[in-house]
C-alpha positions in Angstrom: -20.1 -11.4 -22.5 -20.7 -14.6 -21.1 -17.7 -15.3 -18.3 -16.4 -18.6 -17.6 -18.2 -20.6 -14.9 -16.2 -22.4 -12.1 -17.5 -24.4 -9.0 -17.5 -22.2 -6.8 -18.9 -19.0 -8.6 -22.7 -18.6 -10.1 -23.5 -16.3 -12.8 -26.5 -14.0 -12.6 -27.9 -11.6 -14.8 -28.3 -7.9 -14.3 -30.1 -5.7 -17.3 -27.7 -2.9 -15.9 -24.8 -4.8 -15.4 -24.8 -7.5 -17.4 -23.5 -11.2 -16.6 -22.2 -10.5 -13.0 -20.7 -13.4 -11.1 -21.0 -13.9 -7.2 -19.8 -16.4 -4.8 -22.0 -19.6 -4.4 -23.0 -19.1 -0.9 -22.2 -22.6 0.2 -18.3 -21.3 -0.5 -18.3 -17.9 1.0 -16.9 -18.9 4.5 -14.1 -21.1 2.8 -13.0 -18.3 0.5 -13.2 -15.0 2.5 -10.0 -15.3 3.9 -8.2 -14.5 0.4 -8.6 -10.8 0.8 -7.7 -8.6 -1.8 -5.4 -8.7 -5.1 -3.5 -5.6 -5.7 -3.1 -4.6 -9.4 -0.9 -1.6 -10.3 -2.2 -0.9 -14.1 0.5 1.4 -14.7 3.8 3.0 -13.3 3.1 6.4 -15.1 1.3 9.2 -13.2 0.1 12.9 -14.2 2.1 14.2 -11.2 5.6 14.0 -10.5 5.9 14.2 -6.8 9.1 15.1 -5.1 8.9 12.2 -2.8 7.4 9.6 -5.0 8.8 6.1 -5.1 7.3 4.7 -8.3 6.1 7.6 -10.7 7.2 7.2 -14.4 6.0 10.1 -16.7 2.5 10.3 -17.9 3.7 10.0 -21.6 6.1 7.4 -21.0 5.3 5.4 -24.4 8.0 2.7 -23.5 6.6 2.2 -20.5 2.9 2.3 -21.9 3.8 -0.2 -24.3 5.2 -3.0 -22.0 2.1 -2.5 -20.0 -0.5 -5.4 -19.5 -3.2 -5.2 -22.0 -6.7 -5.2 -21.2 -6.9 -8.7 -22.1 -4.5 -9.7 -19.6 -6.2 -7.8 -16.8 -9.1 -9.2 -17.2 -7.5 -12.7 -17.4 -6.0 -11.8 -13.9 -9.1 -10.4 -12.3 -11.1 -13.8 -13.4 -8.5 -16.0 -12.2 -8.6 -14.0 -8.9 -12.2 -14.1 -8.7 -12.1 -18.1 -9.5 -9.8 -18.9 -6.6 -11.7 -16.4 -3.9 -10.4 -13.1 -4.2 -13.3 -10.8 -3.1 -11.6 -7.3 -3.5 -9.1 -5.9 -6.1 -7.0 -2.9 -5.2 -6.5 -0.8 -8.4 -3.2 1.3 -7.9 -0.2 2.8 -10.2 1.2 5.6 -10.9 -2.4 6.8 -11.7 -4.6 3.9 -12.6 -7.0 6.2 -14.2 -4.4 7.3 -16.9 -5.0 4.2 -18.9 -8.0 4.7 -21.5 -9.7 1.5 -20.5 -9.7 2.1 -16.8 -13.8 1.9 -17.0 -13.6 -1.3 -18.8 -11.4 -3.0 -16.3 -13.4 -1.6 -13.4 -16.7 -2.8 -14.7 -15.0 -6.2 -15.2 -14.3 -6.6 -11.8 -17.3 -5.3 -10.6 -19.3 -7.9 -12.8 -17.0 -10.6 -11.3 -18.5 -9.5 -8.1 -15.5 -7.9 -6.7 -15.5 -4.7 -4.7 -12.7 -2.4 -5.7 -10.6 -0.2 -3.7 -9.2 2.8 -6.1 -6.4 4.6 -5.4 -6.2 8.1 -7.3 -5.0 11.7 -6.9 -8.6 12.7 -8.5 -7.0 14.5 -11.2 -8.6 12.6 -13.8 -12.1 12.2 -12.4 -14.3 13.3 -15.0 -18.1 13.5 -14.9 -18.4 10.3 -17.1 -16.1 8.3 -14.5 -18.3 9.5 -11.6 -21.1 8.7 -13.4 -19.8 5.5 -13.7 -18.8 5.0 -10.0 -22.3 6.1 -8.9 -24.4 3.9 -10.9 -22.1 1.2 -10.1 -20.4 1.8 -6.7 -17.2 0.3 -6.1 -18.1 -1.6 -3.1 -15.3 0.4 -1.1 -14.1 3.8 -0.5 -12.0 5.6 -2.8 -8.5 7.1 -1.7 -7.4 10.2 -2.8 -4.0 11.4 -2.1 -4.0 15.0 -1.6 -0.7 17.2 -1.7 -1.6 20.4 -0.5 -4.8 23.2 -0.1 -3.5 25.7 -2.0 -2.5 26.0 -5.8 1.3 27.1 -4.9 1.8 23.9 -2.5 0.0 21.2 -4.4 1.7 22.3 -7.8 5.1 22.6 -5.6 4.7 18.9 -4.6 3.7 17.5 -7.8 5.7 19.7 -9.6 2.9 19.8 -12.3 1.2 23.3 -13.0 -2.4 23.3 -12.8 -2.7 20.0 -10.7 -4.5 21.5 -7.8 -7.3 22.7 -9.8 -7.7 19.5 -11.6 -7.5 17.5 -8.1 -10.6 19.9 -6.5 -12.7 19.4 -9.7 -12.3 15.9 -9.1 -13.2 15.6 -5.9 -15.9 18.1 -6.2 -17.4 15.4 -8.6 -17.1 12.4 -6.0 -18.9 14.8 -3.7 -21.7 15.8 -6.1 -22.1 12.1 -7.0 -22.3 10.9 -3.6 -19.3 8.7 -3.8 -17.7 7.5 -0.8 -14.3 8.6 -0.6 -11.2 9.3 2.2 -8.3 11.3 1.8 -4.6 10.9 2.7 -1.4 12.7 2.3 2.3 13.1 2.8 3.9 14.9 5.6 6.3 17.3 3.8 7.6 20.8 4.9 5.6 22.3 2.5 2.3 21.0 4.0 2.9 22.1 7.6 1.1 25.3 7.3 -1.6 23.7 5.9 -2.2 20.7 7.8 -4.8 22.3 9.9 -6.8 23.6 7.1 -6.3 20.1 5.7 -7.5 18.1 8.8 -10.6 20.5 8.9 -11.8 19.9 5.8 -11.5 16.2 6.2 -13.9 16.4 8.9 -16.6 17.6 6.3 -15.9 14.6 4.2 -18.8 12.0 5.2 -16.6 8.8 4.8 -13.7 10.1 7.1 -14.0 8.6 10.4 -10.7 9.5 11.9 -8.1 12.0 10.9 -6.2 11.7 7.6 -3.3 8.9 7.2 0.3 10.5 6.6 2.8 9.1 4.9 6.4 10.1 6.3 9.1 7.5 6.0 9.4 7.5 2.5 10.3 4.6 0.6 13.5 4.8 -2.2 12.5 3.8 -5.9 11.7 0.0 -6.1 12.9 -0.4 -9.7 16.2 1.4 -8.4 16.4 3.5 -11.6 17.2 6.9 -10.4 19.6 7.8 -8.0 19.2 11.5 -8.3 15.4 10.9 -7.5 16.5 8.9 -4.4 18.6 11.5 -3.3 15.5 13.9 -3.7 13.3 11.3 -1.5 15.8 11.1 1.5 15.7 15.0 1.9 12.0 14.8 2.1 12.0 11.8 4.7 11.1 12.4 8.5 13.6 12.2 10.9 13.2 9.4 13.6 12.3 11.9 16.2 9.9 13.7 13.9 8.4 10.0 13.1 8.0 9.8 17.0 6.6 12.9 17.6 4.3 12.0 14.6 3.1 8.8 16.1 2.8 9.9 19.8 -0.1 12.1 18.6 -2.4 9.5 17.4 -5.1 8.9 20.0 -4.5 6.2 22.8 -1.3 5.5 21.3 0.7 4.1 24.3 -2.5 1.7 24.6 -2.3 0.4 21.5 1.3 0.3 21.4 1.3 -1.5 24.7 -1.1 -4.2 23.0 0.8 -4.6 20.1 4.1 -5.2 21.4 2.7 -7.7 23.8 1.8 -9.9 20.5 4.3 -8.8 17.4 7.7 -7.7 18.6 10.2 -10.5 19.4 13.6 -11.4 17.5 12.7 -12.6 13.7 15.8 -14.8 13.3 17.3 -15.8 10.2 14.1 -15.7 8.1 13.9 -12.9 5.6 10.2 -12.7 5.4 8.6 -11.8 8.7 6.1 -9.6 7.4 2.8 -10.0 5.4 4.7 -10.7 2.2 2.8 -13.5 0.6 -0.3 -13.5 2.4 -1.9 -11.8 -0.9 -0.5 -11.0 -4.2 0.4 -8.0 -5.9 0.7 -7.6 -9.7 3.0 -5.1 -11.4 2.0 -2.9 -14.1 3.7 -5.7 -16.7 2.0 -8.9 -15.4 4.7 -10.2 -13.0 2.9 -11.3 -9.4 5.1 -10.2 -6.3 4.8 -11.1 -2.7 4.5 -7.4 -2.1 4.7 -4.4 -4.6 7.8 -2.9 -3.7 9.7 -6.3 -4.0 10.7 -6.0 -7.7 14.0 -8.1 -7.2 14.0 -10.0 -10.6 14.3 -13.5 -9.0 11.0 -12.7 -6.6 8.9 -11.6 -9.6 6.3 -14.4 -11.2 5.6 -13.8 -15.0 2.4 -14.7 -15.2 2.5 -15.2 -18.8 3.9 -18.5 -18.1 1.7 -19.6 -15.2 -1.2 -19.3 -13.6 -2.2 -17.0 -10.7 -3.4 -19.8 -8.4 0.4 -21.7 -9.0 2.3 -18.2 -8.1 0.4 -17.7 -5.1 0.4 -21.3 -3.9 3.4 -22.6 -5.0 5.8 -20.3 -6.5 6.0 -17.3 -4.3 5.6 -19.6 -1.3 8.8 -21.2 -2.3 10.8 -17.8 -2.6 9.8 -16.9 1.2 11.5 -19.7 2.6 14.7 -17.6 1.9 17.3 -16.9 4.8 19.6 -14.0 5.6 23.2 -14.3 4.9 24.9 -11.0 5.2 26.8 -11.2 8.9 25.7 -7.6 9.5 21.8 -8.8 9.2 22.7 -11.8 11.3 24.6 -9.8 13.9 21.9 -7.4 14.3 18.4 -7.9 12.7 18.2 -11.5 13.3 18.8 -10.8 17.0 16.6 -7.5 17.6 13.7 -7.8 19.5 12.1 -4.5 17.9 11.6 -6.4 14.8 8.1 -5.4 15.1 8.4 -1.6 15.5 11.0 -1.8 12.3 10.0 -1.8 9.0 13.1 -3.6 8.0 12.1 -6.0 5.2 13.7 -7.7 2.1 11.8 -5.3 -0.2 13.0 -2.1 1.8 16.8 -3.7 1.6 16.3 -4.4 -2.2 15.0 -0.5 -2.7 18.0 0.9 -0.5 21.0 -1.4 -1.5 20.1 -3.9 -3.9 19.7 -6.9 -1.9 17.5 -8.5 0.5 19.4 -8.7 3.5 21.3 -5.3 3.9 20.2 -3.4 7.2 18.3 -0.3 6.2 19.9 2.2 8.7 17.3 4.7 8.5 14.7 2.1 9.6 16.6 1.2 12.4 17.1 4.6 13.7 13.7 5.4 13.4 12.5 2.0 15.3 15.3 2.2 17.9 13.8 6.2 18.3 10.3 4.7 18.8 11.4 1.9 21.4 13.2 4.6 23.5 10.3 6.6 23.7 8.3 3.9 25.1 10.9 3.3 27.3 11.6 -0.3 26.0 15.4 0.5 25.8 17.6 3.0 26.9 19.4 5.9 25.6 22.8 3.5 25.0 21.0 0.4 24.3 20.3 -1.3 20.9 17.6 -3.9 20.2 19.8 -7.1 19.5 21.8 -6.6 22.7 18.9 -7.0 24.9 18.5 -10.2 26.3 15.4 -9.8 29.0 13.0 -8.1 26.1 10.0 -10.3 27.3 10.2 -8.8 30.8 10.5 -5.0 29.2 7.7 -5.9 27.0 5.4 -7.3 29.8 6.3 -4.1 32.1 5.4 -1.9 29.6 2.3 -3.8 28.3 0.6 -4.1 32.1 1.8 -0.3 32.7 -0.2 1.1 30.0 -2.9 -1.7 29.5 -6.3 -0.8 28.1 -8.8 -0.2 31.2 -12.2 -1.9 30.8 -15.3 0.3 31.3 
């Protein structure tokens, strides 16, 4: 298949890959800032994890019928490559559930895009592993791990036989020499297997640090199941557990000193003070979003009615000018200098409350617990009450400044 040629792309032919698109050398410097585009190929998953904010059943026919077809995904990829995206992250749900996954993967690689694959590895077959080995993704595969034993893994995923499929998939990645890393959730079921998990991770060639853990789990972004939200809430780390986990990281205080001196401070009434909109995320049904959890209908752009470029450069930026109107947000969040430590954002407010500017109490508690641990506030203080925050941050940064060696 001959792919469309754009002014910034050149087409070369490879006997193995066919027509392969590459950025024109003269244009590379101007386009490298585009970074990556996230494409959620499906919300369906072959796991039913207790903490998951997104999964729909593997055999949900209604969801499958609504998903973008292969031709639509390819058109999005073509437009993404044309405007300078060098990397695509395929996520879900479980992206390999789609029968056309290999086709879409090859199409992205033929466009010259690197591919980041988020997967639970249960559907890594000899055929798929062989494909990834022949045409490497260019970035490491990221495998989510839910335990080191049958009992633990199946309890978290609520799927009998899931552990054995996961191990077979990982073994195929290893045998085909496909670079991958592992990560996992911080759940009470895994506590006794954490040391085993981390020891195993050190044997994986692409792992250059300890696995990353998720713990402040998000609620359902579609706001479709109060029962599942109740389940997720039970497995969230407490503020104290969150701080203890963070404090175990190497050079934690030094890195936080550097971070705080650059990034914390009152955000004012602007709602979007995060990375939303710097790139673009596409949900399973063809909607462009400033970030994947932000599924508020007024903040999704249906790509069936416009181009990716228009969504990225006009429609989404216009949305991101929104201002907070909630009195509670304006009294607290807008004045709080802990914004850089707090994950409060419109997407989190949407998932928790169905609004864009309601303060998320759980995130507020986590941020204040960390700030107290760092000595930025006292036990009876709140970030929105502090007026000398610049002095406190400077003092903290100086006390834990990295020493040149």
